[in-house]
N, C-alpha and C positions, 0 to 999 in steps of 0.2 A: 580528536577531530579539530582541526583548526578551521576556524571561520573568520570572515572579514569583520563581523559584528559580534558584540559580546554575547555571551550566553544568557545573560540577564535580559537583555533586549530581546532576544530570540524567543524566550519562554513566554513573553507577553503577546506575542503576534496574534494567536487565535483566542486568546481569553478575554478580550474586550467585548462586552455585551454587544450583539449585533454585528460582530465583525464577520460573521460566517463560519462555516466549517470546512475544514480540509479533510480529504478523504485518502486513505492508503489502501488500494484494493492488494491483498496479500494472497500470493500462491505460496505454498510451503515447500513442496519438493522442487529442489534446484534453487531455492532462494534462501530460506532459513534452515533448510535440511539438504546440504549439497550432496549429489549423488556420490555413494561410496564413502560417505562420511557419517557423522552423528546426526540423529534426529533432533531438531531443534538445537542446532550447534550454538554453543555460547557465544562465540565470535559473531556469528551472523545476527544472533538475536541481540547483541550489544549494538551492531549497527542499525537494526530496526528500531531499537529503544531511542537511538540518537535521532532518528528522523522524527519519532512521535513526541520526543521531549522538545525538540528544537522547534517544531511546528504547531504543537498542539492538535496534530491530526487525528481523526478517529480511523479504525481499522474496519475495513469491510472485507470478510473471507470471500475470495474467488477461487480458492484451491478446490481440487477434488475432495479434500478433507471435509469440506461442506457438506457433503453427500450423505453422512451418517452421524447419527447421534454421537457414537464413540469418537469420531474424528473431529467433530466440533468440540467436544469436551476435552480431547487432548491438547487441541490448539489453545483453547481458552485457558487451560490448566498451566501450559507453559508460558503463554504470554504473562499470565499473573505471576508464576514463578520468577520470571525475569524482569519483575517491577514495570509492567505495562498493563494497561486496562484491557480488558478483553475486547473482542470485536463487537460491534453494535449491530451488525446484520450480515447476511450472506447474499450473494448475488444470485439471481435465478438461474435456473439450469434449463437450456433450450437444446434438446437432442439435436445433434447434427449441425449446431451453430458454433462459430468461433467464440472464444471467450471474450472478446473484445465487444461483440454484440451484447452478451450478457452484462458486461460492465457498463456500457453505454446505456443499455435499457434501465440498469438500476439507477444510474445518475438521473435519467429523465424523469423516472417515477419518484425520485426522492430529493431533487434538487431544492424545490420549495419547502419541503417538511424539515430538512436540515439546513437549509440556506446555504447550499453547497457554493463555495467559491473557486475551489480547485481540487485536482485529485492527481494521483500518480498510481499507475499499476505496476506492481513488481512481480516480474514472472520470468521464467527461463524459456518460456515460449515467445516467439517473435509475434507478439500481439497486434502490432500495426499492419502486419502482412493480412490479416484477416478482417480487419476493420472496414467498415463502409467509407469512412473517410479518413485514410491512412496518414495524410499530412497532419490532421488535427490529432489523431490518436498518438501519432509518433511523439508529439510534444509532451504527452502525458505517460510515456511507458519507459520503464528501465528493464532491458533485457538482460539478465544475468547469465553467467556461464554456469551451467548446472552443476558443473564439478567443483566449482569454487564457492558457488552461491554468493549471497550479498557481500559486496566488498565495501570498504571505506569510501572509495570514489563513487560507488552506486549511491551510497547514502548522502554523499555531499550532493550529488546531481538531484536526489530525490527532494532534499531540502530546498535546493534552488528552484525546482519546478514548482513545489507547493507554495514557495514565497513569492512566486510571481502573481500579482494580484489580479483577481477576477478573471481567470483564464478558461472558463468553460464555455464560453460563447463561440 
């Protein structure tokens, strides 16, 4: 992955005390597990690892995998097996509500606790379409192709979104 700035500089971004937390909301199916492909596909996992490494972001599980203990355990195990920290939390589930509402609810409830400065949502669903504030959410969403999953271009875009300072207002 080529970036305009050095990797050394990038890794310091979110590690300065008081600098705030960047969050990646992670869907699994269609993002790190492309449809018709391998679950937790190595290539897609490497793109996710790039996002986490470059930005110091923390993962919040927004996928339906969060709904069961088995699912959460599998996601955690695969993140660790691919040299990433496990997720710090899961979004709430609101029956009949779009996932974007669940994500925004989690951000609102946790922005002070984690000093959240920015977030990106990785999903194969067009999350901005169901968001209360579409324009705002569109600036924080990467919509993947479900059959290819997370790509290098998606990962670069996610890093750029997360590196945009204090963008949750």
